[in-house]
Each structure stands twice: as structure tokens, then as C-alpha cells.
N, C-alpha and C positions, 0 to 999 in steps of 0.2 A: 804343890800347885794343883788347881782344879781347871779342867779343860774338857771340851767335848772330844771324845775319842776320835771321831771322824776328822776333825781339824788337825789334831796331832799326828794321826797315821798318815794323812795326805802329805803333810810337810816332811815328815820323817822319811817317807818312801821316796821323795824327790831328791833328798840329799844324801841318803845312806850309801849311794854308790861311791862316795868320796871316802868312806871308812875303809882303811886298808885291812886285808885279811891277816897280814902279819906286820908287826911294827916293833921297832926297838924300844919305842916308848909305849907301854900298854895303855896309857890314857887315850891314845889316838883310836883305839879299837872300841870306840863308842861315840855318842853324840853329846856334846856339851850343851847344857841349858844355862844360859847366862844373859842377864840384861835384856830380856825380851826377844832372844834369838835361840834357835837351834843351830849348833855349829858343828860341822864335820870337816875333817882336815886329813890330808895325807902328806902334809908339808909342801908338796908341789902345788897343791890346789886346796883352797879353803872356801867352803860354802856356808853362808849364813842365811837362815830362813826366819823371817819375822813371825812371831807368835804373840798375839795380844794377851794381856792379862797375866803374864808370867812375873812373879815377884819372889823375893826371898834369896837365899844363898844359892850359889851355882852348884850343880851336880852333873854327873855323867850318866846317861842312859846306856848301859852296856849293849853290845851287839846281840847278845843272846836274848834280850828283852824285846827286840824288834817284832819277832813273830807273835809274841803274846799280845802286844799292843794292837797289832793288825787284826787279831782274832777275838778281841774283846767285844762284848755286845755294844751296840750304838748307845749313845747317851754320855752323861758326864762320867769322867774318871778322875782319879787323884793320884799324883805322884809326890811322895814326901821323902826327904833325905835326912838321915841321922848323921851325927858327927863322926861316926866310925866308918863312913863311906858305904853305908847300907841304904839302898832306896826301897821304898814300899810302894807297890802298884795296887790300887784298889778300883774296882768297878763292880757295881751291883753287889753280888754276894761273893765276888772273886777278890782274893788277896794273895799277893806273892811278894817275897823279899829277894833282892839280889845284892850280892857283894859287888861293889863297883870300884872305880878308880878315883884317886884323888884329883878333884877338878883343878887344883893349883898346878898339877903337872901337865895339864893340857896347854901345848904351846899356842899362843895367840899371835897369828900372822898379822902384821900391820896391813890393814886393808886400804887405808887412805893414802894411796901412792902420791908422792910429791913429784910433780911434773906437769905435763900437758893434760888436757881433758877435752872431751867432746861429748855431744849428746846426739842420739840417733833413735828413731822409732824402733821398737823391738821387732815389729813385723818386717821392717826393711833389713835390719841386721841379721835376724834369724833366717829370713827367706834366702838371702844370698849365701849365708853359711851352709844352709841345707843343700843348695845347688852345687856348691863346689867341694864339699867335704868328702864326697865319695871318692875323689881323686887323691885324698890324703891318706896314706897308709897308716894303720894303727901302730906299727913299729917297724924298725929297720935300723941299719947301721948309720944312716945319715939323719941326724936330728932335724936338719932343715926340711927334708922331705916329709918328715912326721909332724909338720906344723902347717897351719893355715896361715897364709900371708894376708894381713890386713894393712894395706898400703894406701896412703892419701897423697895426692899430688896432682897438679894440673886441673884442679876443679873436679876431681873424681875420687871416690873411694873404691879401691880395687880389692876384690876378694879372689885369692888364687890358691889352688891346690894342685899338686903334681906328684907322680910316683915313678916317672921314667917311662911309663907306657901310656898314660893318659894325662892330660892337662886341662883343667877347668878354670875359667876366668869369668867373673861377674863384676859389674861396676854400677855405681849410683853417683848422682851428683853430690859433691861435698867440697867445701873450701877448707883447706888446711894441708899440712905436710907432716907425715910420720910414717913409720913402718913398724908393725908389731908382728912377731912370729908366735902364733898361739898354739900350744901343744894340742894334738888330736883329742886327747881325753877331755881337755877343757872344752873344746868345741862341741863334742858329743854331749857333755853335761849341760852346756848352755842351751843346746837344742831341746833337751828333755825337760827343762824346768817349767816351761809354760809361761815365760816372761811376757809381760804386756806393758803398754804405755811407753814412756821414754826410758832409754837406757843411757845412763851416764857412764862414760868410760874415762877413767883416770889411769895414766900410765907413766912409767919412767923407763930407764934403759933395761931394767931387770924384771919388772913386774907390772901387772895391770890389774885393775879391779873393775868389774861390771856391776852397776848399781841400779836397782829398780825399787819400787815402793815395797816389794815383798822379799827381794833377795839381794845378796852381795856375793859375788864370785871373785875371789882373788886367785890369780895364777902367776906362776913364774913365766917368763918369756924365754924362748929359744934365742940364743945369741948367734949372730953371724949375719952375712949379707945374702939376701935371697937371690934366686936364679933370675936371669934376664929373660923372663917368660915372654915379653912382648915380641921379641925378635923371632920367636917360633911360629907366630901367626903370620902367614904370608898370603899374598893374593895368588890364588891357584886358578889355572885356566879352565878346568873342567868343573861345572857346578850344576846343580839341579835342586828342585824342591820336592819334598815327599811328605806324606802324612806320617807324623811321628808315631802314632799308635799303630798304624798299619805296619810300619817297619819294625817296631818293637814287638808286636805280636808274632810277626814272622820269625824274627831272631829267637824269641822265646820258644816257639814250637820246634825250630831246628835244634836248638840247644838241648831240648828234652830228649831228642832222638839219638844223641851221640855222646861219646865220652866227654868228660869235663873239659879237657884241653884241646879238643879237636877244633881246628880253625874253621870259620864260616867263610864261604867264597861269595863275593859280590861280583856279578857280571853285569855291568851297566852298558846299555846300548839303546839309543833312541829314547823312547819314553818308558822303558822297562828296566827293572832291577831283578835279575835272576839270582835268587839266593839259594845256596846249596851247602849241605854239609855231608861228609861221607867218612865212614870208618869201616871196620870189619863187619859190622852188623847193620849199618844204616847207610842209605843213599837218599837223602831228603832233598826235595826241590820245591821251591815256591817262587812265584812271580809277584812282585809288588809294582804297582803302577807309579810312574814318576809324573809330576805335574808339569814339568818342562823337559824338553829333549836335552840330553847331554851332547856336547859338541862332538865327541868321538868315543868309540867303544873303549872300555877298560875293564880288566879283570884284576881284582885285588882281594887279599885275605885279611881277616881280622880274628882276634880272640872274641868269641861270641859273648863271653861274660862281660868283657870290657865294653863292647858295644851296647849291651843290654843295660848296664849300669849307667852309661852316659845318657842314653835315651830316657831313662827313668828320671834323671836329674832335671830334664826340661819339663815345663808345664804348659807349653804352647801347643797349638793344634798342628802346625806345620813347621818343618825345619828345613834349612838350606844346608846341603852337604856338598863339599868341594874337594877336588882331588887334583893331584899333579901327575903322578905316575904310580905304578904298582909298588914302588919302594918309598913313596912319600906318605906322610900322615894324612888322614882324612880330617877335615875341619867341619864341625857341626855348629850351626848358628841358629839362635832363636829368631822367629819371625816378628816378635813384638817386644823384645828387650835387647840389652847389650850382652846377654849371657852367651858364651861360646865355649867350645871344647875341642881338643885335639885327641885323636886316637891313633896310635902307631900301628902300622900294618904288620902282619906275620907272613912267613913263607907258606905258600900252598904248592901242592904237587900237581 
């Protein structure tokens, strides 16, 4: 095949994260070129990237060839495959051969899931995924927690992530009913592909495929019933409004001065939030102005990292923060959308 190096390298770099470092099937340790697509798979997730003008017999680009392709000079390049599973890469005055794997051994996951389907704008889907995914742990003993819940019902499409310390919930208007538990690594890959336009989602009980003009991403789904997250959001008696960036900057400065797990203290009274963090070498204090008076004074502690990650997930100018007592979670709400989050408190001395 003949192709512009820049086009091949760009698509290859977007999907190569799905290539496993180790695999029982050696064919998976490369990217399959077949029927106009580059295909990468780790059996749990398969990504197909469309490439125009690919013809001929299928072949596998081995992982060790990725760096060479990225470092070839700009312009047209050629990849040809021989019957003995040897591919030749040519560009300008460069020529190199690789022993590769048999393309017939590459497992082709069925991407056209039989079941329900929906269509959503990529910006809407990925925007909500970005907001809540920070609350989904990369790994853990509970597969439900290591998944993002995409749940439709009651005229809304809900995006939920939680890890036992934080909970994030976003929602958009949508008619339909279903629940998909999408693994964290699939969510991260969907966010990184740069999808645009409409995204068609086809799903069954065990798998789902996300389809755009340029990509198809198949994933297995986590099985089980998700947590009753709605009941954790309660009307709390103490609330105020604060500049998101002012609070984020203050937490960031405090976190820089102390040990990683040192709790940050919030002292709220009137129209002031006195933020402090203290350990053996640091005694940091900063006052952040509140836009509305809080009804009564409250002192509460949080993990500074969790507060920082939560505030970064919002993109509004101001946030509403609500409290019940020093032992109850803080609720954080956007001023201009339905996005909200919960952060559990920690003990302070």
C-alpha cells in the first residue's frame, strides 16, 4: 500500500494504546491492516481506524515498526507484504524488512452488536465522559467501580463515576432506557481518539460499539447492577457560592506545601473560607472569599488531591458548595449545567 506517512502515523498513534505488551496470541502484538482499516485489539477492546486507499491482502504492522514509521520523513511511504509474513517499509531512500505475524491469526471481534442503538453528538458524549471519568479508578477489586455508568431513563442520559471517596454525576436530555457499564480503559481511549460528528452506539448485554465516520471502538461491558448513586445526593442545610478557580488555586498552593496525604482544612464562616494545611514542615493558610454568606460556621477536612481533581472536572466560573456537618460529604454543583460531584471528608486534628 502507498500512503502519506503523516496520515498513517497519526492514525497508528491514536490506536496503538490498545496493542497489548504481552499476549498469548502473538498476532495481537501488532496492528492489522485490512479492508480499509487499521485494527488494534487486546480482546477486551478493539479499535478500528479508517484509512483511505488501502487495498490488497491483509497484513500486520508489528509493534517494533511503530517508532520507525513515526520517524520516517514526511511524504509518501509504501508498505508491501510477502507471502511468508515479511513486510517491507519504504520511504525516500529508506528500506527495511520486518518478520511479522500471520494476519489470519488476528481475532476479529464482531463489532456490529445486535441489540439496541442510539446516536449522540461526539462533543456531548465525550464532554460528559471527561467530567466524570476522574472519579473512576483505573483498577480495583470491584469491577463496578472501575467502570463508567452510562444510564438512560426518565428523559435523561446519566454519566456516573465513583470510587468510594468521590462521586461525579453529569446528565443530558435523552429519550430511551438502558444501562452500560463501560471499563475505564475504554473511556480513556474514547476520550483520546478525537472523535467528531455523530457517534452511533450499538449495544447488547455483553458488549458495545461506538461508531463514527473515522473510528469504531468495540468494548466488552462490565456485568452487574450499578450503585444507587442518586440517593447519595441530599439537600444539605449549609451552602454557598465560590469562584471555582480561586478555590482550585488555593488548594493547589496548599497541596504544594505539604505531604501528599496531608488533609486540607476548610474553615467556613460568614463570607470567608479559611483554607489551611499543616504538617511537620508546613503551616499554610489562605482565605478565599465566598460570594454568599454561609448560614453557620463549619470546620471540615478533605483530601487535597480529591478536592483538586473534582474542581478541575468543572468548567464553569462559579460553583455551589453544600455541607451538612463535619462528617458529611461536600456536594459541588455547576452553576450552568447539571454536573455535580460529592467529596467525602477526612478526619482532621
